[in-house]
C-alpha positions, 0 to 999 in steps of 0.5 A: 865234592871233588868226586862230584865234579869229576863226574860232571866233567866226564859227562860233559866230555862224552856230550862233546864227543858225541856231538862232535861225531865225525859220522854226522849228527843222524848216525845213531850207532854205538861207537863200540859196534865198530871200534874197540875200547882200546883204540879207534881202530875199526873191528872186522865189519863184516862181524859187527855191522849188517849193511843190508839193514841200510838202504843199499843192500850189499849184493854180488860184487858190492860185497867185496868192495872197500868201504872207503870206495863208496864213502869218500867221507866219514859221513856215511849217509852222503854216499851216492846211490846212483850207479854212475856215482861209482861207475864210469858210464862207458856207453855215453848215456846212450843207454841211460844211467840205470846200469842195473837195467842190463847188469847184475851186481855179480858181474858185467855180463849182460844176460837178458838182451831179448828182454831188454829189447822187448821193452824197447821199440824193436823186439827181438824175434825170429832170425833177430834173436840170433844175430850178433849185436854188432851187426846192427849196433856198429858203434857197440865196439866202442860201447856206444848203442846210439838209437837205430833206425828200425825200418827193415831197409836200413839193415836189409837194403842189400837183401832187397837189391840182390833178390831175383826170385822174385825180383824185388825192384823190378816188381816194385815190392814194398821195402817193409820186409814184414809185409811178406816175411814174418818177423817170427821167421828164421830165414828169408824163405819163409815168405808169406806173401798175402795172395788171397784175391787168388788162393795159391792152393793145390795145383795154384801152389807154384813158383811166382814165375809160372804166372808172372812170366815178365817179372814185373809182378803186375796184376794178371787176369784171373780167368782160367783160360788166361794160363790154361788155353794150351791145356784146353786146346790139347785136351782130347779125352774129352776134346774140349774144343770140339764139345764147346766146353766152358773155359771156366776151368773150375766148373769141372776141375778143382784148383785144390786137387793139384790135378787135372785128372780129378774132373767133377763134371755133373752128370747127375742126369745119367749117374756114372756109377759101377759099370758107367764109371767109363770113359766119356768117348765110350758113350759120346763116340762123335767126339762132340759131347752131344747128348746121346740117348739114355735108352740102354739099347743104344749102348747095350744092343750087342750085349742083348743080341749076343746073350745066350743064357738066357737068349734075350732075343728069343725070349723077347726079354725087355730092352730095359736092361735096368729091369734085371741088371744093376749099373753098379754090378757086372752083367752076371749079377742079373737080378729077376726078383720079379719071378718069385711074384710072377711066376715061381719062387726061385729067389725065396723058399725051397728053390732059393739057391738050387739053381745056377742057370735060367737054362736049368728050368727053361731048356727050350730057349725059344720059349721061356714060357716053357719049363721043366721040373724034371731036370732036378727032380728025376722021378720014376714015372710008374712010382710017381703015378702010384703016388698020385692015383687019388689025385684028380687031373694028375698027369706026369707033366711039368705044368701039372706039377706046377698046378698042384705045387705052385711054391715049390713045396710038397705040402701044397 
């Protein structure tokens, strides 16, 4: 009976102790996990208690913090989880109360500034990525980051006022820098003013001041002559004034070339190719640009008269040079291809490549109807007569040779 009473007493004491646990009624951990049987002294918790199994994992600097720094009472569930419960808000709520947005548990150093700005109103791009925080956040020395005005001029007014090329104030430029300067740019020089109404390409890729001479940068006339009157007046080859050329430069010149010399005048009515790719003044001698005759002899009378091999005048050759000469080659490359079909094959057959001058066959320059075979075919007349005894109407004459051998072959 005494033993039963003792057992009931011990059970009651344990129940009473458990119900009076200083850690609260919801703390269901065996006392032996933290306390030794000999006393209430704490064991080494890192070996007996896994804090990571709770709702607050101990990372970084939190691993070295004394339990009592967070757990002010023995009811452990009463510990606050918000950062500001333990950490004084040095920023005075200017950045919110969630420290982990900027800080890691390992230390207070902020390494994700660019990412943080990307989530806010002003992403850091271009030159802004390398700027010192204090340049914009002047209160940062006091660890305060009050919201800033994100308009360009709030930081760059001094740049706007000091710029002289071009003078932004006089020109009345917008104070919104990104209208001309890209947010991704790393310097002011990377301006990208939208000038699509008059593309600045080729020869027009010049300084603003070359056109906007007054510095006001108002809209200028886009007519070529507004800027290029002096160029037009001074051009002598060809003389634009005398010829009366259009003042619309783009009819002949391309602004993308960057050079006046690369004019592209449409001269399809008389192609300027080969030997005809010459200066305007060589044909338009009067300087007025009047359309000259397209007959060859108009320009090539002297060439025709002075030619001796063959003598064009004595032979009575046509004055249409294109019958034998191509404008894409020089005069020596004459091509009298019709000689084969009209007279005698010299560009084909046995005689192709066997002659170098008309005079090889036409020794009488006063009459190209005359020809001789004996310049190349030197035969002994007696021997030749003997070979042709049975040939009717044979005679030792070039004309007789041609009558029997019209294609130049001995087999004819």
